[in-house]
C-alpha positions as CSV (number, residue, x, y, z in Angstrom):
1,X,-43.1,45.2,-33.1
2,X,-45.2,47.7,-35.5
3,X,-45.3,46.4,-39.1
4,X,-44.0,50.1,-39.9
5,X,-40.3,48.7,-39.8
6,X,-41.0,46.8,-43.2
7,X,-41.4,50.1,-44.4
8,X,-37.9,50.9,-43.5
9,X,-36.5,47.7,-44.0
10,X,-38.2,48.2,-47.8
11,X,-36.6,50.9,-48.6
12,X,-33.0,49.5,-47.9
13,X,-33.0,45.7,-48.4
14,X,-34.2,44.0,-51.6
15,X,-35.1,40.8,-49.5
16,X,-36.2,40.4,-46.1
17,X,-36.7,36.8,-44.0
18,X,-39.9,37.3,-41.4
19,X,-39.5,34.8,-38.1
20,X,-43.3,34.4,-37.5
21,X,-45.3,32.8,-34.4
22,X,-45.2,29.3,-34.8
23,X,-45.6,27.3,-37.7
24,X,-46.3,30.0,-39.8
25,X,-48.7,32.7,-38.0
26,X,-48.6,37.0,-38.6
27,X,-50.1,39.3,-36.7
28,X,-53.3,40.6,-39.6
29,X,-55.6,42.5,-37.4
30,X,-56.0,46.0,-36.8
31,X,-53.0,48.3,-36.6
32,X,-50.7,45.6,-36.5
33,X,-51.4,44.6,-40.1
34,X,-48.0,42.3,-41.1
35,X,-50.0,41.0,-44.1
36,X,-50.7,44.7,-45.7
37,X,-46.8,45.3,-45.5
38,X,-46.2,41.8,-47.1
39,X,-48.2,42.8,-49.9
40,X,-46.8,46.6,-50.3
41,X,-42.8,44.8,-50.0
42,X,-44.0,42.3,-53.0
43,X,-45.6,44.6,-55.0
44,X,-42.4,46.5,-55.3
45,X,-40.6,43.6,-56.1
46,X,-39.1,42.7,-52.7
47,X,-38.5,39.0,-51.8
48,X,-40.0,37.8,-48.6
49,X,-39.5,34.6,-47.0
50,X,-41.6,33.7,-44.0
51,X,-39.2,31.3,-41.6
52,X,-40.1,30.0,-37.9
53,X,-38.8,30.6,-34.7
54,X,-40.2,27.2,-33.6
55,X,-37.4,24.7,-33.5
56,X,-37.8,21.2,-35.2
57,X,-40.7,21.7,-36.7
58,X,-40.5,23.9,-39.6
59,X,-43.2,26.8,-41.4
60,X,-46.3,25.6,-42.8
61,X,-48.3,28.7,-43.7
62,X,-50.9,26.5,-44.7
63,X,-52.4,26.1,-41.2
64,X,-53.2,29.6,-39.8
65,X,-55.4,31.8,-41.9
66,X,-53.3,34.5,-42.5
67,X,-50.3,32.4,-44.0
68,X,-52.8,31.0,-46.4
69,X,-53.8,34.6,-47.6
70,X,-50.3,35.4,-47.9
71,X,-49.4,32.2,-49.7
72,X,-52.4,33.2,-52.4
73,X,-52.5,37.2,-52.5
74,X,-48.7,37.9,-52.9
75,X,-44.8,36.2,-53.7
76,X,-43.9,34.8,-50.8
77,X,-41.6,32.2,-49.5
78,X,-41.3,30.2,-46.6
79,X,-38.5,28.7,-45.2
80,X,-40.2,24.7,-44.4
81,X,-37.4,23.3,-42.3
82,X,-34.7,25.5,-43.2
83,X,-32.9,26.9,-40.0
84,X,-33.5,31.3,-40.0
85,X,-29.4,31.3,-40.5
86,X,-29.5,28.9,-43.8
87,X,-32.5,31.1,-44.8
88,X,-31.1,34.3,-44.8
89,X,-27.8,33.1,-45.8
90,X,-29.1,31.0,-48.8
91,X,-31.2,34.4,-50.0
92,X,-28.4,36.4,-50.0
93,X,-26.3,34.1,-51.8
94,X,-29.0,33.7,-54.3
95,X,-30.1,37.1,-54.7
96,X,-26.6,38.2,-55.8
97,X,-27.3,36.3,-58.4
98,X,-31.1,37.6,-59.3
99,X,-34.0,39.2,-57.9
100,X,-36.1,38.1,-60.4
101,X,-38.8,36.1,-57.7
102,X,-39.1,33.2,-60.3
103,X,-35.4,31.9,-60.2
104,X,-35.0,33.2,-56.6
105,X,-37.9,30.6,-55.9
106,X,-36.8,27.8,-57.6
107,X,-32.9,28.6,-56.5
108,X,-34.2,28.9,-52.7
109,X,-36.2,25.6,-53.3
110,X,-33.2,23.7,-54.6
111,X,-31.7,21.4,-51.7
112,X,-28.1,22.5,-51.0
113,X,-25.6,20.5,-48.6
114,X,-29.2,19.4,-46.5
115,X,-29.9,22.8,-45.9
116,X,-33.5,21.4,-46.2
117,X,-35.4,18.5,-45.9
118,X,-38.4,19.5,-47.8
């Protein structure tokens, strides 16, 4: 997938959940620079959540350089051990109430019905 797809998503939606490689890896070199696109989205006030495709392990963006850079440079949330379905549903529910990043972050990391063990 080309990172330009995030331009389109950013025009149409207020938030996006990205399934990363492993526990938090994203392409960030050359023409497949998703890190740059994350910056573009967050600068526009979009909410970005990074989840993982790994079952039973959860996300840990601090493992890879790209994840560390994303967390330091941009307002990016990570789903930790939340399923992709739970992360999407929770983000939709929260964003119906607020689009303020700090409020979204607080609510996203508040456990609801054991949706996350983090």
